[in-house]
C-alpha positions as a printed NumPy array, in Angstrom:
array([[ 17.77 , 140.512, 117.345],
       [ 19.952, 137.487, 116.458],
       [ 17.896, 135.318, 118.826],
       [ 14.747, 136.172, 116.863],
       [ 16.339, 135.384, 113.489],
       [ 18.502, 132.359, 114.366],
       [ 16.706, 131.033, 117.423],
       [ 18.039, 130.886, 120.946],
       [ 19.62 , 127.751, 122.372],
       [ 17.379, 126.316, 125.036],
       [ 18.16 , 124.49 , 128.233],
       [ 17.365, 120.794, 128.194],
       [ 16.731, 118.21 , 130.87 ],
       [ 19.274, 115.432, 130.883],
       [ 16.585, 112.938, 129.847],
       [ 15.638, 115.003, 126.764],
       [ 19.293, 115.52 , 125.865],
       [ 20.058, 111.812, 126.267],
       [ 17.199, 110.823, 123.947],
       [ 18.556, 113.186, 121.273],
       [ 22.085, 111.83 , 121.725],
       [ 20.866, 108.253, 121.246],
       [ 19.001, 109.179, 118.042],
       [ 22.069, 110.988, 116.686],
       [ 24.299, 108.043, 117.524],
       [ 21.916, 105.509, 115.903],
       [ 21.857, 107.673, 112.758],
       [ 25.642, 108.141, 112.781],
       [ 25.035, 111.884, 112.957],
       [ 27.204, 114.071, 115.121],
       [ 25.639, 117.383, 116.049],
       [ 27.075, 120.787, 115.361],
       [ 27.491, 122.979, 118.419],
       [ 24.431, 125.012, 117.414],
       [ 22.308, 121.841, 117.763],
       [ 23.323, 121.38 , 121.389],
       [ 21.394, 122.925, 124.274],
       [ 22.881, 125.912, 126.075],
       [ 22.699, 123.954, 129.326],
       [ 21.694, 120.539, 130.632],
       [ 19.761, 120.199, 133.872],
       [ 20.025, 117.237, 136.214],
       [ 17.564, 116.183, 138.942],
       [ 17.966, 117.65 , 142.441],
       [ 19.116, 114.349, 143.983],
       [ 22.001, 114.297, 141.486],
       [ 23.186, 117.678, 142.761],
       [ 22.918, 116.615, 146.399],
       [ 25.24 , 113.672, 145.604],
       [ 27.68 , 116.028, 143.884],
       [ 27.676, 118.347, 146.909],
       [ 28.323, 115.359, 149.211],
       [ 31.278, 114.41 , 147.   ],
       [ 32.717, 117.897, 147.407],
       [ 32.101, 118.12 , 151.17 ],
       [ 33.789, 114.788, 151.87 ],
       [ 36.853, 115.786, 149.826],
       [ 37.154, 119.138, 151.599],
       [ 36.82 , 117.419, 154.989],
       [ 39.786, 115.032, 154.627],
       [ 41.639, 116.061, 151.444],
       [ 41.071, 112.739, 149.641],
       [ 39.756, 112.408, 146.103],
       [ 36.249, 110.985, 145.691],
       [ 34.378, 109.613, 142.665],
       [ 30.913, 108.593, 141.552],
       [ 29.799, 107.002, 138.298],
       [ 26.609, 107.876, 136.469],
       [ 24.647, 105.372, 134.378],
       [ 21.431, 105.395, 132.372],
       [ 19.481, 102.235, 133.175],
       [ 16.043, 101.47 , 131.773],
       [ 15.045, 105.16 , 131.551],
       [ 16.494, 106.114, 134.936],
       [ 19.531, 108.113, 135.928],
       [ 21.584, 105.974, 138.327],
       [ 24.288, 107.416, 140.559],
       [ 26.633, 104.995, 142.292],
       [ 27.902, 105.259, 145.833],
       [ 30.902, 107.466, 146.547],
       [ 34.336, 105.847, 146.277],
       [ 37.156, 107.277, 148.398],
       [ 40.658, 107.44 , 146.959],
       [ 43.946, 108.922, 148.065],
       [ 45.238, 112.492, 148.02 ],
       [ 46.332, 112.086, 144.397],
       [ 43.995, 109.584, 142.73 ],
       [ 40.749, 107.652, 142.871],
       [ 39.441, 104.818, 140.73 ],
       [ 36.013, 103.296, 140.525],
       [ 34.641, 100.207, 138.866],
       [ 30.889,  99.969, 139.218],
       [ 28.334,  97.739, 137.563],
       [ 24.659,  98.476, 137.01 ],
       [ 22.069,  95.929, 135.909],
       [ 18.3  ,  95.798, 135.567],
       [ 16.307,  92.614, 135.837],
       [ 12.614,  91.805, 135.739],
       [ 11.576,  88.944, 138.005],
       [  8.147,  87.42 , 138.663],
       [  6.237,  89.345, 141.294],
       [  5.744,  87.25 , 144.458],
       [  2.042,  88.148, 144.938],
       [  0.648,  89.972, 141.876],
       [ -0.012,  87.623, 138.951],
       [  0.167,  90.06 , 136.037],
       [  3.115,  92.046, 137.384],
       [  6.864,  91.724, 137.291],
       [  9.216,  93.292, 139.744],
       [ 11.853,  95.549, 138.23 ],
       [ 15.069,  95.399, 140.247],
       [ 17.822,  97.934, 139.746],
       [ 21.144,  96.484, 140.889],
       [ 24.251,  98.544, 141.611],
       [ 27.407,  96.551, 142.284],
       [ 25.324,  93.401, 142.747],
       [ 22.963,  94.838, 145.391],
       [ 19.351,  95.823, 144.801],
       [ 19.155,  99.618, 144.977],
       [ 15.541, 100.018, 143.881],
       [ 12.445,  97.895, 143.244],
       [  9.362,  98.791, 141.274],
       [  6.278,  96.778, 140.305],
       [  5.577,  96.825, 136.556],
       [  2.526,  95.529, 134.7  ],
       [  3.701,  92.758, 132.338],
       [  2.545,  94.632, 129.196],
       [  4.689,  97.626, 130.204],
       [  7.943,  95.662, 130.471],
       [ 10.331,  96.815, 127.734],
       [ 11.46 ,  94.317, 125.117],
       [ 15.009,  95.609, 125.442],
       [ 16.577,  96.955, 128.618],
       [ 19.238,  99.604, 128.103],
       [ 22.034, 100.091, 130.617],
       [ 24.689, 102.553, 129.587],
       [ 27.658, 104.069, 131.342],
       [ 27.442, 107.842, 131.   ],
       [ 30.332, 109.373, 132.89 ],
       [ 32.471, 109.403, 135.983],
       [ 32.797, 112.442, 138.169],
       [ 35.564, 112.944, 140.664],
       [ 37.014, 115.603, 142.9  ],
       [ 40.481, 116.996, 143.334],
       [ 41.328, 118.343, 146.772],
       [ 42.491, 121.955, 146.929],
       [ 46.204, 122.692, 147.102],
       [ 47.019, 125.364, 149.681],
       [ 49.006, 128.171, 148.093],
       [ 49.193, 130.265, 151.266],
       [ 47.316, 130.444, 154.548],
       [ 44.31 , 132.001, 152.794],
       [ 44.582, 130.971, 149.152],
       [ 43.715, 127.568, 147.68 ],
       [ 44.208, 126.347, 144.138],
       [ 42.302, 123.567, 142.373],
       [ 43.755, 121.551, 139.518],
       [ 41.615, 120.897, 136.474],
       [ 42.984, 117.795, 134.767],
       [ 45.678, 115.437, 135.942],
       [ 47.581, 113.188, 133.532],
       [ 45.331, 110.302, 134.637],
       [ 42.225, 112.401, 133.944],
       [ 43.385, 112.935, 130.377],
       [ 44.215, 109.234, 129.848],
       [ 40.824, 108.232, 131.239],
       [ 39.005, 110.747, 129.077],
       [ 40.694, 109.491, 125.904],
       [ 40.061, 105.8  , 126.641],
       [ 36.533, 106.217, 128.002],
       [ 33.453, 104.966, 126.213],
       [ 31.355, 107.545, 128.052],
       [ 28.502, 109.123, 126.114],
       [ 29.267, 112.453, 127.777],
       [ 32.736, 113.724, 128.374],
       [ 34.351, 116.921, 129.414],
       [ 32.184, 117.547, 132.467],
       [ 34.23 , 119.007, 135.248],
       [ 32.806, 120.616, 138.333],
       [ 34.656, 123.089, 140.46 ],
       [ 33.529, 124.272, 143.823],
       [ 35.23 , 127.382, 145.004],
       [ 34.991, 128.241, 148.667]])
């Protein structure tokens, strides 16, 4: 009954959610919780990277991290960084550049660079090239290896002291995402 009267929160794709976040930020409006979607969905390739992060940590007990950026209307996931048993740090850069196409006169080649290397190329008609290219750091995701409590029981920590310091000092547009994988 309440859903009929007050409306039910809907799930949102990350792209739709991001567009709303940008509009709110540009307007200096901060949403109430009832304006937020009940869930945010990410593309399948994002989840396969997250699962790889988990599997590698379980295999050797070392923390792993990836960074997620929004670059020229694309979700960009960096390569996995391996840390130690107690910490991991990453420092990635993402850039987008449009360069003249080598063979097509009215086209430019969009190059997506991650850490200085071209990750993706796409041909774009010159009239479709954006006037402003947006590259924004969204968030960092990292794993914590399980701590064995007994021969059968494992325990996962949520936030370390470094996690809390990073969260407070971060300029990430999204914060508070923490993934747990329980065996």
